[in-house]
Each structure stands twice: as structure tokens, then as C-alpha cells.
C-alpha positions in Angstrom: 109.4 21.0 34.5 112.6 22.9 35.5 114.5 24.6 32.8 118.0 23.4 32.0 120.8 25.7 33.1 122.9 27.3 30.5 126.5 26.5 31.4 129.5 28.4 30.1 132.9 26.7 29.8 135.3 28.8 31.8 138.6 26.9 32.0 140.2 23.5 32.6 140.3 22.2 36.2 144.1 22.3 36.2 143.9 26.1 35.5 142.2 26.7 38.9 145.1 26.7 41.5 144.9 24.1 44.3 145.9 25.3 47.7 145.1 29.0 48.0 145.3 30.5 44.6 142.4 32.1 42.7 141.4 32.3 39.1 139.5 35.5 38.4 136.7 35.5 35.7 136.0 39.0 34.5 132.3 40.2 34.3 130.8 43.0 32.2 132.1 45.2 29.5 135.5 46.7 30.0 134.2 50.2 30.7 131.7 48.9 33.3 134.5 47.9 35.8 132.4 45.2 37.5 133.9 42.9 40.1 134.9 39.5 38.7 134.1 36.0 40.0 136.8 34.3 41.9 137.2 30.5 41.4 139.1 28.5 44.0 139.6 24.8 44.6 139.0 23.2 47.9 139.8 19.7 46.7 141.1 17.7 43.8 137.7 18.1 41.9 135.9 20.7 44.1 135.6 24.2 42.7 133.7 27.1 44.3 132.9 30.5 42.8 132.2 33.8 44.6 131.9 37.4 43.7 135.4 38.9 44.1 134.4 41.9 46.2 131.6 40.1 48.2 132.4 36.6 49.2 128.8 36.0 50.3 127.6 36.1 46.7 128.1 32.5 45.4 127.8 31.2 41.9 126.8 27.7 40.7 129.8 25.6 39.4 129.8 22.4 37.4 132.9 20.3 37.0 132.7 17.7 34.2 135.9 15.7 33.7 138.6 18.3 33.4 136.3 21.3 32.5 134.9 23.9 34.8 131.6 25.6 33.9 129.6 28.5 35.5 125.9 29.1 35.2 125.6 31.8 32.4 122.4 33.3 33.7 123.9 33.8 37.2 127.1 35.1 35.7 125.3 37.6 33.5 122.9 38.9 36.2 123.7 42.1 38.0 125.2 41.4 41.5 123.6 44.5 43.1 121.2 47.4 42.4 124.2 49.6 41.8 125.6 47.2 39.3 122.2 46.9 37.5 122.2 50.7 37.2 125.7 50.8 35.9 125.0 48.0 33.3 122.0 49.9 32.0 120.6 48.7 28.7 123.8 46.8 28.0 123.3 44.3 30.8 126.2 42.3 32.1 128.1 40.7 29.3 130.8 38.2 30.5 134.2 38.0 29.0 135.7 34.6 28.1 139.1 35.5 29.5 140.1 34.3 33.0 143.2 35.3 34.9 145.1 33.4 37.6 146.5 35.2 40.7 
């Protein structure tokens, strides 16, 4: 039996700009300076998430009603070996704050 994903509420759908804007979700602790996850909308209810510095790294997104969620396990996992080394014993903790650009 497959395990349920752990979804983290990130923002409201209206907070992700439609038509070219990006909402950035910070990752890691402040001193770790890890790249964030960029959320962008490709349609009225379609949201995609990619690593801000590496657009090939994608994250699972769930949109329920007006709320946008990211998979907490994916969001917390190091995006590279270098990031894993930087995170060390602290892992990659994810902030609840998201910024629009």
C-alpha cells in the first residue's frame, strides 16, 4: 500500500501570479542560503513548482479549491549532494513564508 503524501499548505491560488509572475517559497534555514522553489501558474487552476536555480528539478503540487500545497517530503529533501552537505545534521527545514516577484 502506498503511503500518503504529507502536503504543506503554501498559499492561496490567487497569491500565485497568473501570466508570468513567480511566487518564491524559501527552503532551509536562513544561514543555509538554499535556493527556493518557484511557483508559477500556467492556467486558472494549474500551478507548477521548480527549484529556482535549476528548472529541471520539479516538485509535486496539489491545488484544492483555492489552496496550493507542496509535498513536504520533496520540499525538505536536499536538491543536490552539495546541498545535503551544507544542510548537515539540520536537514532542510522549510519556512512558511512565500514571496511574490
